[in-house]
C-alpha positions as CSV (number, residue, x, y, z in Angstrom):
1,M,-41.5,-8.5,0.9
2,A,-41.7,-11.2,3.6
3,E,-38.5,-11.8,5.6
4,C,-37.1,-15.3,6.1
5,K,-35.9,-15.9,9.7
6,V,-33.9,-18.7,11.3
7,N,-35.4,-20.1,14.5
8,A,-32.9,-20.1,17.4
9,M,-34.2,-23.4,18.7
10,F,-33.0,-26.7,17.3
11,P,-34.2,-30.3,17.7
12,V,-32.1,-32.8,19.6
13,L,-31.7,-35.8,17.2
14,E,-30.5,-39.2,18.0
15,P,-26.9,-39.7,17.0
16,R,-25.7,-42.4,14.6
17,C,-22.4,-43.9,15.5
18,T,-20.1,-45.9,13.3
19,D,-17.8,-48.6,14.6
20,G,-14.6,-47.1,16.1
21,L,-15.5,-43.6,15.0
22,A,-17.2,-40.5,16.5
23,C,-20.9,-40.2,16.5
24,V,-22.6,-38.3,13.7
25,Y,-25.5,-36.0,14.4
26,E,-28.2,-34.5,12.1
27,V,-28.9,-30.8,12.4
28,D,-31.6,-28.7,10.8
29,P,-29.8,-25.7,9.5
30,L,-33.1,-23.8,9.2
31,Q,-33.7,-24.0,12.9
32,D,-30.4,-24.5,14.6
33,A,-28.8,-21.0,15.1
34,R,-25.4,-22.7,15.5
35,W,-25.2,-23.3,11.7
36,L,-25.4,-19.6,10.9
37,S,-22.8,-18.9,13.6
38,L,-20.5,-21.5,12.1
39,I,-20.6,-20.2,8.6
40,E,-20.0,-16.6,9.8
41,R,-16.8,-17.9,11.5
42,D,-15.5,-20.3,8.9
43,P,-13.7,-18.6,6.0
44,R,-14.5,-21.5,3.7
45,A,-18.2,-20.8,3.9
46,S,-20.1,-19.2,0.9
47,I,-23.5,-17.9,0.1
48,F,-24.5,-21.4,-0.7
49,H,-24.1,-22.4,2.9
50,H,-26.4,-19.6,4.1
51,P,-29.8,-20.5,5.7
52,G,-31.4,-18.0,3.3
53,W,-30.2,-20.1,0.3
54,L,-31.3,-23.3,1.9
55,R,-34.7,-21.8,2.8
56,A,-35.2,-20.7,-0.9
57,L,-34.3,-24.3,-2.1
58,S,-36.8,-25.7,0.4
59,R,-39.6,-23.2,-0.5
60,T,-39.1,-23.6,-4.3
61,Y,-38.3,-27.2,-4.8
62,G,-39.3,-28.9,-1.6
63,Y,-35.8,-30.1,-0.9
64,E,-35.1,-31.0,2.8
65,P,-31.8,-29.4,4.1
66,V,-29.8,-31.3,6.7
67,V,-26.3,-30.9,8.2
68,F,-24.3,-33.8,9.3
69,T,-21.8,-33.0,12.1
70,T,-19.7,-34.7,14.8
71,S,-20.6,-31.9,17.2
72,A,-23.2,-32.9,19.8
73,P,-26.4,-30.9,20.2
74,D,-25.3,-29.4,23.6
75,E,-21.9,-28.3,22.2
76,P,-20.9,-25.5,19.9
77,L,-21.1,-26.5,16.2
78,T,-17.5,-26.8,15.0
79,N,-18.0,-28.7,11.8
80,G,-20.7,-29.7,9.3
81,V,-21.6,-30.8,5.8
82,V,-24.8,-29.5,4.5
83,F,-27.0,-31.5,2.0
84,C,-30.4,-31.3,0.5
85,Q,-32.4,-34.5,0.0
86,V,-33.8,-34.7,-3.5
87,N,-36.7,-37.1,-3.9
88,S,-37.5,-37.5,-7.7
89,L,-39.2,-40.3,-9.6
90,L,-37.3,-39.1,-12.7
91,T,-33.7,-38.7,-11.5
92,G,-33.6,-40.7,-8.3
93,R,-33.5,-40.2,-4.6
94,R,-30.2,-38.7,-3.5
95,L,-28.3,-36.3,-1.2
96,V,-26.6,-33.4,-2.9
97,S,-24.4,-30.7,-1.4
98,L,-26.0,-28.6,-2.8
99,P,-28.5,-28.5,-5.6
100,F,-28.1,-25.5,-8.0
101,S,-25.0,-24.5,-6.1
102,D,-21.8,-24.2,-8.1
103,H,-19.8,-25.4,-5.0
104,C,-20.3,-26.1,-1.3
105,E,-17.2,-26.8,0.6
106,P,-17.5,-29.3,3.5
107,L,-16.8,-27.3,6.7
108,T,-14.9,-30.1,8.3
109,Q,-11.4,-31.5,8.9
110,P,-10.5,-34.5,6.8
111,H,-11.0,-37.0,9.7
112,E,-14.5,-35.5,10.4
113,L,-15.5,-35.8,6.8
114,Q,-14.3,-39.4,6.6
115,T,-16.5,-40.2,9.6
116,I,-19.5,-38.5,8.0
117,L,-19.0,-40.2,4.7
118,Q,-18.8,-43.6,6.3
119,L,-22.2,-42.9,8.0
120,L,-23.7,-41.7,4.7
121,Q,-22.4,-44.9,2.9
122,E,-24.5,-46.9,5.3
123,R,-27.5,-44.6,5.0
124,M,-27.5,-45.0,1.2
125,D,-28.5,-48.7,1.4
126,R,-30.9,-48.1,4.3
127,D,-32.7,-45.2,2.6
128,G,-32.4,-46.3,-1.0
129,L,-30.3,-43.4,-2.1
130,R,-28.8,-43.6,-5.6
131,Y,-25.9,-41.4,-4.7
132,V,-24.5,-38.8,-2.3
133,E,-22.8,-35.9,-4.1
134,L,-20.2,-33.5,-2.7
135,R,-19.4,-30.2,-4.6
136,P,-16.3,-29.0,-2.8
137,L,-14.4,-25.9,-4.0
138,Q,-11.0,-26.9,-2.7
139,S,-10.9,-30.2,-0.8
140,C,-10.6,-33.7,-2.2
141,P,-12.4,-36.3,0.0
142,D,-10.0,-38.9,1.4
143,S,-12.1,-41.9,1.0
144,E,-11.9,-45.0,-1.3
145,A,-15.7,-45.1,-1.5
146,V,-15.8,-41.7,-3.2
147,C,-15.4,-41.3,-7.0
148,Q,-14.9,-38.2,-9.1
149,S,-18.1,-37.6,-11.1
150,E,-17.6,-34.3,-13.0
151,K,-15.1,-31.6,-13.6
152,F,-15.7,-27.9,-14.3
153,A,-13.7,-24.8,-15.0
154,F,-14.0,-22.3,-12.1
155,H,-13.3,-18.6,-12.4
156,T,-12.6,-15.8,-9.9
157,I,-11.6,-12.1,-10.2
158,D,-9.3,-10.7,-7.5
159,L,-10.8,-7.3,-6.5
160,R,-8.1,-6.2,-4.2
161,P,-6.0,-4.3,-6.8
162,P,-7.0,-0.7,-7.5
163,A,-10.0,-0.3,-9.9
164,A,-7.7,1.2,-12.6
165,D,-5.6,-1.9,-12.6
166,I,-8.6,-4.2,-12.7
167,L,-9.9,-2.2,-15.7
168,K,-6.6,-2.6,-17.5
169,S,-6.8,-6.4,-17.0
170,L,-10.1,-6.6,-19.0
171,H,-9.8,-7.6,-22.6
172,K,-9.4,-4.4,-24.7
173,D,-11.7,-5.2,-27.6
174,S,-14.2,-7.7,-26.1
175,I,-14.8,-5.9,-22.8
176,R,-13.3,-2.4,-22.4
177,R,-14.5,-1.1,-25.7
178,K,-17.9,-2.5,-25.1
179,I,-18.1,-0.8,-21.8
180,Q,-17.3,2.4,-23.6
181,R,-20.0,1.7,-26.2
182,A,-22.6,1.1,-23.4
183,E,-21.6,4.4,-21.8
184,R,-21.9,6.3,-25.1
185,E,-25.4,4.7,-25.6
186,H,-26.3,6.0,-22.1
187,L,-27.5,2.7,-20.9
188,I,-29.4,3.0,-17.7
189,Y,-28.1,1.0,-14.7
190,E,-30.4,-0.3,-11.9
191,V,-29.7,-2.6,-9.0
192,G,-32.0,-4.1,-6.4
193,N,-34.4,-7.0,-5.8
194,Q,-37.8,-5.3,-6.1
195,D,-40.5,-7.3,-7.9
196,E,-40.3,-5.1,-11.0
197,L,-36.5,-5.8,-11.4
198,L,-37.0,-9.5,-10.8
199,K,-39.7,-9.6,-13.5
200,K,-37.5,-7.8,-16.0
201,F,-34.6,-10.1,-15.2
202,F,-36.8,-13.2,-15.7
203,H,-38.1,-11.9,-19.0
204,L,-34.5,-11.7,-20.3
205,F,-33.5,-14.9,-18.6
206,A,-36.3,-16.9,-20.3
207,M,-35.2,-15.5,-23.7
208,T,-31.6,-16.4,-23.0
209,R,-32.4,-20.0,-21.9
210,R,-34.6,-20.4,-24.9
211,R,-31.6,-19.5,-27.2
212,H,-29.6,-22.2,-25.4
213,G,-32.4,-24.8,-25.6
214,L,-32.8,-24.9,-21.8
215,P,-35.9,-24.2,-19.7
216,P,-35.6,-21.3,-17.2
217,T,-35.7,-21.9,-13.5
218,P,-39.1,-21.0,-12.0
219,F,-39.8,-17.3,-11.3
220,R,-40.6,-18.2,-7.8
221,W,-37.0,-19.3,-7.3
222,L,-35.9,-15.7,-7.9
223,T,-38.5,-14.3,-5.6
224,N,-37.7,-16.8,-2.9
225,L,-34.0,-15.9,-3.1
226,A,-34.8,-12.2,-2.8
227,E,-37.1,-12.8,0.2
228,C,-34.8,-15.2,2.0
229,L,-31.5,-13.5,1.3
230,G,-32.6,-9.9,1.3
231,D,-30.0,-7.5,-0.2
232,R,-27.6,-10.4,-0.5
233,A,-29.4,-11.2,-3.7
234,E,-29.6,-8.5,-6.4
235,V,-30.6,-7.9,-10.0
236,R,-28.3,-5.6,-12.0
237,L,-30.2,-4.3,-15.1
238,A,-29.0,-2.4,-18.1
239,S,-31.7,-0.7,-20.2
240,L,-31.8,1.4,-23.3
241,G,-34.5,3.9,-22.4
242,R,-37.3,1.7,-21.1
243,E,-36.1,-1.4,-22.9
244,P,-34.2,-4.0,-20.8
245,V,-31.1,-5.2,-22.8
246,A,-29.0,-7.2,-20.3
247,A,-29.1,-8.3,-16.6
248,L,-27.1,-10.1,-14.0
249,F,-28.3,-11.9,-10.9
250,T,-25.6,-11.6,-8.1
251,L,-25.2,-12.9,-4.6
252,K,-23.1,-11.5,-1.7
253,F,-21.6,-13.2,1.4
254,G,-18.6,-12.1,3.4
255,Q,-16.0,-10.7,1.1
256,T,-17.3,-12.4,-2.0
257,M,-19.7,-11.4,-4.7
258,V,-21.1,-14.3,-6.8
259,Y,-22.3,-14.0,-10.4
260,K,-25.0,-16.6,-10.5
261,Y,-27.1,-15.9,-13.6
262,G,-26.8,-13.7,-16.7
263,A,-29.3,-12.8,-19.4
264,S,-29.6,-10.6,-22.4
265,D,-31.7,-9.6,-25.4
266,A,-29.6,-10.7,-28.4
267,R,-31.0,-7.8,-30.5
268,F,-29.0,-5.4,-28.3
269,N,-25.8,-7.3,-27.7
270,N,-23.8,-4.9,-29.8
271,L,-24.5,-2.2,-27.2
272,G,-22.2,-3.9,-24.7
273,G,-24.8,-4.3,-21.9
274,T,-23.3,-7.4,-20.3
275,P,-19.7,-6.2,-20.1
276,F,-21.0,-2.9,-18.8
277,L,-22.9,-4.7,-16.0
278,F,-19.9,-6.8,-15.0
279,W,-17.9,-3.6,-14.7
280,K,-20.6,-1.9,-12.6
281,A,-20.8,-5.0,-10.4
282,I,-17.0,-4.8,-9.9
283,E,-17.3,-1.1,-9.0
284,D,-20.1,-1.8,-6.5
285,A,-18.2,-4.7,-5.0
286,K,-15.1,-2.7,-4.4
287,E,-17.2,0.1,-2.9
288,H,-18.5,-2.3,-0.3
289,G,-15.0,-3.8,0.5
290,I,-15.6,-7.1,-1.3
291,Q,-12.3,-8.7,-2.3
292,E,-13.3,-11.4,-4.8
293,M,-15.9,-12.0,-7.6
294,D,-16.9,-15.6,-8.0
295,L,-17.9,-16.2,-11.7
296,G,-19.0,-19.7,-11.0
297,R,-18.4,-22.9,-12.9
298,S,-18.3,-23.5,-16.6
299,D,-18.6,-26.8,-18.5
300,L,-15.2,-27.7,-19.9
301,D,-16.6,-28.0,-23.4
302,N,-18.1,-24.5,-23.3
303,E,-15.2,-22.8,-24.8
304,G,-17.1,-19.6,-25.5
305,L,-18.1,-19.1,-21.9
306,I,-14.6,-19.9,-20.6
307,R,-13.1,-17.5,-23.0
308,F,-15.6,-14.7,-22.0
309,K,-14.8,-15.2,-18.3
310,G,-11.1,-15.0,-19.1
311,Q,-11.7,-11.8,-20.9
312,L,-13.0,-10.4,-17.7
313,G,-9.6,-10.8,-16.2
314,S,-10.5,-13.9,-14.2
315,T,-8.2,-16.7,-12.9
316,K,-9.3,-20.2,-14.0
317,T,-8.9,-23.3,-11.9
318,L,-10.6,-26.8,-12.0
319,I,-13.1,-28.1,-9.5
320,S,-14.4,-31.6,-9.2
321,Y,-17.6,-33.1,-7.9
322,W,-17.4,-36.4,-5.9
323,R,-19.9,-39.2,-5.3
324,L,-20.7,-42.1,-3.1
325,A,-22.6,-43.9,-5.9
326,R,-24.5,-47.2,-6.5
327,G,-23.7,-47.4,-10.2
328,F,-26.2,-44.7,-11.2
329,Q,-25.0,-42.3,-14.0
330,P,-27.0,-39.2,-14.7
331,V,-27.7,-37.9,-18.3
332,R,-24.7,-35.8,-19.3
333,K,-25.1,-32.6,-21.1
334,S,-23.0,-33.9,-23.9
335,S,-25.3,-36.9,-24.5
336,R,-27.3,-37.3,-27.7
337,S,-30.6,-37.3,-25.7
338,F,-29.7,-34.0,-24.1
339,Q,-28.8,-32.5,-27.4
340,I,-32.1,-33.5,-29.0
341,A,-34.0,-32.2,-26.0
342,S,-32.2,-28.9,-26.2
343,Q,-33.0,-28.5,-29.9
344,L,-36.7,-29.2,-29.2
345,L,-36.8,-26.7,-26.4
346,A,-35.1,-24.1,-28.5
347,H,-38.1,-24.2,-30.9
348,A,-40.8,-24.6,-28.3
349,P,-43.1,-21.6,-27.5
350,A,-41.9,-19.5,-24.6
351,S,-44.9,-20.3,-22.5
352,L,-44.2,-24.0,-22.9
353,Q,-40.5,-23.5,-21.9
354,I,-41.5,-21.8,-18.7
355,A,-44.0,-24.5,-17.9
356,I,-41.4,-27.2,-18.5
357,G,-39.0,-25.3,-16.2
358,D,-41.7,-25.1,-13.5
359,L,-42.4,-28.9,-13.8
360,F,-38.9,-30.4,-14.3
361,T,-36.2,-28.1,-12.9
362,K,-36.6,-29.6,-9.4
363,H,-35.6,-33.0,-10.8
364,M,-32.3,-31.7,-12.1
365,G,-30.8,-30.4,-8.8
């Protein structure tokens, strides 16, 4: 498996200065080693800031990552907001921080972010961008030009208590009893990012997305994540004999494990494979000193998913996405057109679903 590396050299780019404010510089986070140094120091950083995640986005979808900072090229990098530029004839030209990332906190102080946003507002007109989107986990941009675009439920599990206490916090019927059922059925647990595990995960993932009327992300997205993040990206697979029944795709950075994708074969859901895998992930995380499990975002109208994550003993908060916009509104998942497309996809052949995912997923970032 090829290894993704970050070049220690970085280009010196011309700064752009706004009236009365500090200069803003553009940095290539795939070449400038200062970016990796910053995210390793900043406690707000997540796996979604990591050069490996950015490299996988670039390899798979052709997105161009860029960091905007007020730190000059010959100085230590003390702040930055990372974006990917998405160029799509279907959904518009835009900057997103970051595509396919549940959240991506600006690594700035409020006044630094305000300076960067002012520059980006000017760049929108110059470069014909439909919008610039921020996906912070905690902060709320202090700018009149920024509007809230979407809200999501966000779930985390505190892994600092003893394992026995965490187990007690799991829902008795929906989680704990299903874990016991999985153990009685002697489900086999595997973890890693070898090609064989990635293929088994993708098989289950395509089945799951089909049930939900959604195309799967391309298989190369998973292989690129495995190559560019190494053991930070792992598949957790539960099998009955040689039959895969459920799988999770998790990411690790610092003291956080991120649940990114889940998949299952509905024929075997009664065996408790998914609750079993979450518990194994919690055990593995605690063994490696990880203090938090990030269960990601949930649409506010997805009551079933929100309820399931709550049954895992998680704490729910709300997160908001913010935009500098030019009046463009994307198709919402609750729209009639989205519902019709989902119904058509749910009945399409599996091969067609995968092909649609390969062709169109990059336009949805």
